Each structure stands twice: as structure tokens, then as C-alpha cells.
N, C-alpha and C positions, 0 to 999 in steps of 0.2 A: 503494498499500500503506499503512495507517495503521500506525505504529510502533507494535512490541510493547512490552510491561512486563514481560517475562520470556524468559530464555534458558533452552535446555534442551538438554544435549548427550547425543550418542549416537555408539555406531559406526556410520559411514558404510553399512556391509554390514548395518545391523540397522533401517534408517530406517522400514520399515512397522511393525514390531512395535514399536519405540521410539515413533513415533505413537499406535499403539494403546494402550499402555501410560500414557503421557502422558496423554492423555485419560480414559481410565478412571482415573489417580489424581487428576486434576483432579475428576472427576466424585464420587470418594469424599469428598472434603473438600467437596461441594457449591460447586462453582465452574463457572460457565459459560465457555466457551471462544468467544472470537469471532472470533478468526482464528489458522492456524499457516501460518507461510511459512519456506520452506528459505532460508537464509542465502547468500551466497555463500562460504561455509566449509563445506566437508562435515563433516556430525555436529554442527550447531549449527540448532535451531529456534529462530525468533523467535516469541513468542506473546502473543496478546493475551488479557487474561482480563478478566473483570468484577471488581471489588474490588480490594482492597490486595495487590500482589503480595508484599509482605513478609509481612503475615500468612499469606498461602496456602503460601507457602514454609516458614515457621514449622509450619505445620499438617502440610504434606506431611512434613517433617525428624522429626517426633513420629511419623507414621505408619509411616516409614522404620524409626525405631529400634524400633518396636513389632513391626514384620512386614516386614525387609528383603528378603523373597524376592518382595515385591509389585514390587522394583525390579530388574529383570532386565537391562534394554535401555535404560534412562536412566542418567545419570551423575551431572551437575551441574543444580541448578536455580536459576537468578540473577535476584532481582529488578532491574529496571532503572527507574529514574526519570526520567533524561532522555538524550537522544541529542545528540552534539556532533560537529563533524568532529574528524578525527582529528589534528589539528594541534596541536602544543605547547601555543601560547599558547591556544586552545580547552578543552584540557582542564586547563590551568593555572588558568584563569579559573574553571572549574566547579568543580575541587579548592578554591580558594579560597573559593567560597561554602557549599562543604562545612565549612569550619572552623569556620562559625559555630554547627555543629550538636554540635562537639565541645567538651566542657565542659574547663574547667581540671582536671588531673589525672585524667583519664579517658583509658585505654588504647586504644590504636588502630594500625591497621596499614593498609596497601594491599595490595589483592588485584589483581594485573596479570596479564591475558593478552591475549597479542596476537596476531594471527592475521593474514597476508598483508599484513606490513608489516616493511619492513627496520631501523626503528630498533634499536638495542641495548636491552635491558630495562636495564641498569643507569643508562643516562642518563635513560630516559623515568620509573624510579623515582625519581632524585634531582630530576629538575625538578618531578614530580607532589607530591613531599612535601615540597619546599622551604618553598612557600608557608604550609604548615599550622604555626603556631607555638603551638596549644595541645593541651593532654592530653601523654601521652608513649608513644612508640613502642613498641609489644609486640607481636613477632612470635610469641610463645607462648599469650596468655591475653588478646586484644584484647575491649575491651568495644564497639568500634564498628570497621566495616570499610570504608574507601574501596574501592569497587567500579571498577575500570574494564576493560572488555570491549572489545578494538579487533576490530573485524571488516572489516578493510581500508579501507574509505571511510567509515566513519562509528566511534564509539564510545559503549558504553551505559556510563552512570555511575549510581551510587547509594552512599548511605551507610546501612549496615543493622549490626543487632548481630548476633553470631556466630551466634545461632541462627536467622537468617534467611537463611542459605545451606545449601544442601544438596549436600553431596558425599557420596554412595552409598557410595563406597568406604571413605572415613573413618568412616561409620556402621558398615561391616562389622567394619572394623579393631577400633574399640573394644568393638564385640560379642563379636569374638573373645577379645581380652584379658580381658574380664569373665568369660568363660568357663573361662580358665585357673585 
């Protein structure tokens, strides 16, 4: 299997609908899907697309803001730049490399999802953020987000801007608040 450059989450009992929706939304933003694989974690597709996955997720985010009803079966769309073994030293090495892309004074945060791994989140967060000595941690309005998605025997990582992640639930909440 070729490593994917995007993860898409869904409810496991809606896998067929989620895959159809994912393919349709990617077609809506003129993106060709090379492959879709189920991961070793229920409810997560690993997708290989042509093009820049950060730009694609940004485009999908704008589509979701305009028409959230098009996203009924998919929940999170996450670009992945690299895959590493889920060992602390491997992930810390990758995090340290991403430090170069965070400017002094820039606000950033860690986005960690771990699945099928027994390590405690607090320990992982501390170890993954410790080597980053640039910018300022901001959990409310970060400019950059270090994404770490652990799927059992491997971890997908990327450094994205806040508009390069799509959380369909958050978009819906924001829209509801705007209507009040």
C-alpha cells in the first residue's frame, strides 16, 4: 500500500456512505483520488490524492462553511505530510524538524489523536512539545498546528495552518452560533 496524504474520519457503521461522500466532496473541489484504504482503526480512511492535501482540506473547509449539509457522514479531514513509527524518539525527531517552520512569535499548538496505543496523552504532549522552542503555545487561536495522528503501528504528522484542518462538527457549531 502507498502511504496516504490525508485521513478522513467517519462513524464505522456508515463506512459506505462516508466513502461515497468523501469521493463526491473531493470531486467537488476537482481532486483526483488515487486510493482509499481502511486503516487498522475503525472509522478512519487513509486517502491518497493528487495535489497538495493542505490546499484540498482548505478548499473542503470553505465548501463545508458554505454547505455543511454536504458533510453528513464524514467528520474530520486531516492532511498528512509524513509517516513515522509511533515511537517517542521518532515522533520527537519529526516534531523538532517542524520547529523550523514555526516563526518566532507565531502562535501554535499540538493536535494529538492516538488510537490503538497505550501511552498516556499527557506524557506524549509533553514529550512532543518539549523540543519546540519557537513561537508561543496558544490553544485558542493558533496560527500553526502540529498534527500527530497515531494509528497503532504508525503516526501521521504535519504542520498546518488552522484553516488546513476540517472539523465538520466545529463548523456546524460556528454556523449555529452565527444564527443566534
